N, C-alpha and C positions, 0 to 999 in steps of 0.2 A: 773492489771490483775493477778489473781492467777492461778498457775498451780501445780497440784500434781507432786510428784517425777516421773521423767522419765529418761531414758538413751537414748543417741543419738550417732550414729557412729562417731568415731574420724575422719574417712576419708570417702570420697565418695566410693561407691562400685566399685571395679576394674573389668577389663575384666577377669582377672584370677578367681576372685570369681564368677562372673556371668557365666563363662564357666562351672564351676562345677554344677550349677543349670541346664544348658542346657543338660549336659551329664547325669544328673540324670533323665532326661525326664520331669522335672517339668516346666522349663522355655523354652520359644521359642526364636529363633534367630540363628545366625551363630556363631560357635566357632571362636573367634579371636585368631590368633596365634602369633601376635606381640603386642607390647604396653600392655603387660600383667599387668603392674603396673599403667596404666592410668585409669581414670574413664571410666566405661562402658557408651557407648552412643548408639544412635539408638534403644532405648528401650522406649516403650510407658508407659503411667501411669499404665495400667493394668499389664504389665510384671514387672514393678518396684514393684507394690503391691504384685504380686505373689512371687517374689524373697524374699522380706522382710518377708512374711509369711513362706517361706521355711526355713529361718534361725531362725525362732522363734520370729520374730519381726513384725513391721508394718511400714508404712510410717509415718513420724512425722506429727503432725498437723501444720498448718501455725504458730500458736502461739508458739508452742514448738520450731519450727525451728528458729523463730526470737529471742526468748529468748536465745537460745543456741548461736546464732551468735553475740548477742550484749550485753549480761549480764555477768558481772564478779561477780561470787558468793562471792569470798573472800572480795572484796571491796564494794559489793552491788552498783555497778556503771553500768549504761547503756551507752554504747559507740555508736558512729555513725557507725563505721566500726568494723569488728571482731578484729582488732589489736589495736583499740583505736580511737582517734579523729583526727589523722593526715591523710591528703589526701593520696590516693593510689599512689604507685610508682611501677615501674617494679620489684623492689626488694621485694615487699610485696605480689604481686598477679599477676596471669595470666589473663590480661584483655586488652581490646582495641587493640587486634591483636599484642601485644608486642612479642608473641612467634609464633603465626600463627596456633596453633593447641592446643590440650590438652597437659598437662604436667603430669608426674607421680604424683600420690597423695602424699602429704606431701613434695613437692618440696620447697614450700614457708614456712616461719615461721608460727608456730601455732598462733591462735588468743589469746586474753586475757583469753579465756576459755579453752585453750588446744586443740581446734579443728582445723582441717586443711581445707583449700580451701572453707571456708564459703562465700568467695567473689571471683568471677572469676572462671576460669577453666571451669565448666559447670553449667548451670542452673540446679536446683534440683527440681524434682517433690515432692510435699507434698500432703497430703491426701485431703485437702479441695477443694470444689467447689469454684469458684471465684465469689465474689460479691464486687463491688467497695467500698461500704460503710459499709461492714459487721461489721468491728471492731468499726467504729465510732458509730454505733447504739447500741453497747453493753455497752458503758461507761467504766469507770475504775474499776468497782466492779465485773466484769465478772470472773467466775471460769471455767477453763478447756474448753474454747470454741472449738467446733469441726468444725466450718465453717457452711455455709448454708446447708440445707438438700438436695437441688438439684441444678442443674445448667447445663450449656452447656460446660463450660470450667473449667479446673483444674488449680490450682495455681502452679507457679514456683517461686523459690527464689534463690538469690545469684549471679545473673549475670553470664556472661560466657566469654570465651576467645575471641569471635569474635564480641563483641558489640562495633562498631566504632561510637563514639559520641564525639562531642566537649565538652560535659559535662559528659564525661565518668565516673567521680567519682560518679555520681548519681547511676550508675549501680553497684557500689561496696558497697553502703550503706546497712547496715543490714536490713533496712526497705523497700527496693525496692521489688516490686512484678511484676510479669508478669503472663500471662495465655495462655494456648493452649488447644485444644481439646484433650481429654485423649488418642486418638489413634494416635496422632502426634509423629513422630520419627525424630530425627535430630542428627547431629554430634556435637551439642552444648548443649544437654540435657542429664542429668544423674540423679542420686539420691543417698541418703544415708538412712539408716534405723534407726528406733528408737524402743524402747520397754518400757513397764511398768514393773518395777522390782517386 
């Protein structure tokens, strides 16, 4: 799958950053006075999109997000996890309740691509509508897929701090997907922004 050049945030958007958008009158929500360096949560897809537009960007497409999470540009290698092919551990990611809440962005080591928290901490909104077989129908020759044109739920990527599963490492894989209605808010969903240079 081919993607044109794009840029994606090194970190998830923090409470401190989102507070500035609220104070400007552009974004909605309550100003958070603690955990300023933690990822912003309790923001729906619409507000995530609004924030990204406010800073001159956009939400990444699902394809952009996955490539950023799993692809090492220097070695031209696709990895299972953002940090490589080794299974997740509490030293690599905030997942499976090992902390019990969000952690400050950048607490854990960067992935192979230099990005932080692409697995764990919070699920991240992306731009696409969800369709279970969307990418399978495109084949491997697709260029810049934007996701289905319509739908009922939006895609989330990256897993989060509170996913308790016996097979928890599945939620840390760069290929894992989930979905929620775009008006859903939660303490385990946040986002990061992207832009076209």
